[in-house]
C-alpha angles and dihedrals in degrees: 000000000000090000090050093051090046092053091049091050092048091049091051092050092048092048092050091047092049093051090048091050092050092049090049090052091050092053094048091047091053096054100075093056103078093176091065096048097099093045092049091049089056090049092047090055090059097035099074090062093056098074091046091050091047091048091052094041092059092061092040092047093053091047092047094047091047090055093043091053091065128262095249103056096029091052091049091050090049090049089051090054093048094049092044093051090048091058090043093053091047092051093046091053092046094048093047090053090047092057111105134185094240095182091059091043093052091048091051091048092049091051091046092051091051096046107029108011129228096328091057090050091050089052089055090053092048090055093050123078126217138066094278092061090046091053091048091051092053091050094047090050090064101042091113090059095060139267093279092058090046091053093050091047092052092049093048096046090043090062089051091053090048090057090052092050092052094045112125096019091104090060091051090050089050092054090047089057096041098050098065091038090058089048092051091047089054088050092054093046091048091053090048089052090050092053091046089054090050091049092049093048093046091221138074104250118182091220093055094048094043093051095054094043091049092054090047094052094045092059091047093051094049092047092052092047091054091048092050093050094049092044091057092052091043092057090047091054091049091053090048092051091048090053093050091046093053089048090052093051095047094046092047090057090049090051091053089052090052092050092049090053091046092052092047091054091050 
């Protein structure tokens, strides 16, 4: 996420710098032509208001298009975005808290096994948050039953932790699917309204057809935008889960090696 925000900030700075450079070139190119000075001064009086109007028109355009799309479908699409982002934020926080420095954890467990035995290693796991520490604790709790039992315990509890990591992703996938479907439904209803207006008027008027088609396309665009936003976050969460899963598997193998060495020494 930090890399994503950094790229967005760099893109904004480059865009602002490019627009400033282009405007500076326009001003320097206008200086040699003395005959056009008065006309350019008149244009420069009006030009400062253009960016402000464009800056205001973006917010007004979004608000206007949202209203034109119809309160029912647009509100449902907006609700889909809000609920989807709520699940996304919850998963991001959970996965960040689930990330563990496994190298440090394995080193602490190795030191604890050498100095205090299994109970000391279990205490290290209890004081460490994350699914990796929980898996280690389950394995250490069954050391006296043999390495085979420890391995099965780690594999079983690892699948439980995987389910907790993936919790909530199905809802995000549902909202990704629902958002464009709501947009397409608004499109169909908008087209139906356009044909109803043509039937009531008894004539094909461009204004009647354009109004219905515009409403239909607005709902489709907003639905696709919501789906794209949620899809980006969904793929990010999947990559985060894959990284944690690989870390869990690698560290579990390292723990088994530590326990084998500990049992051989004893």
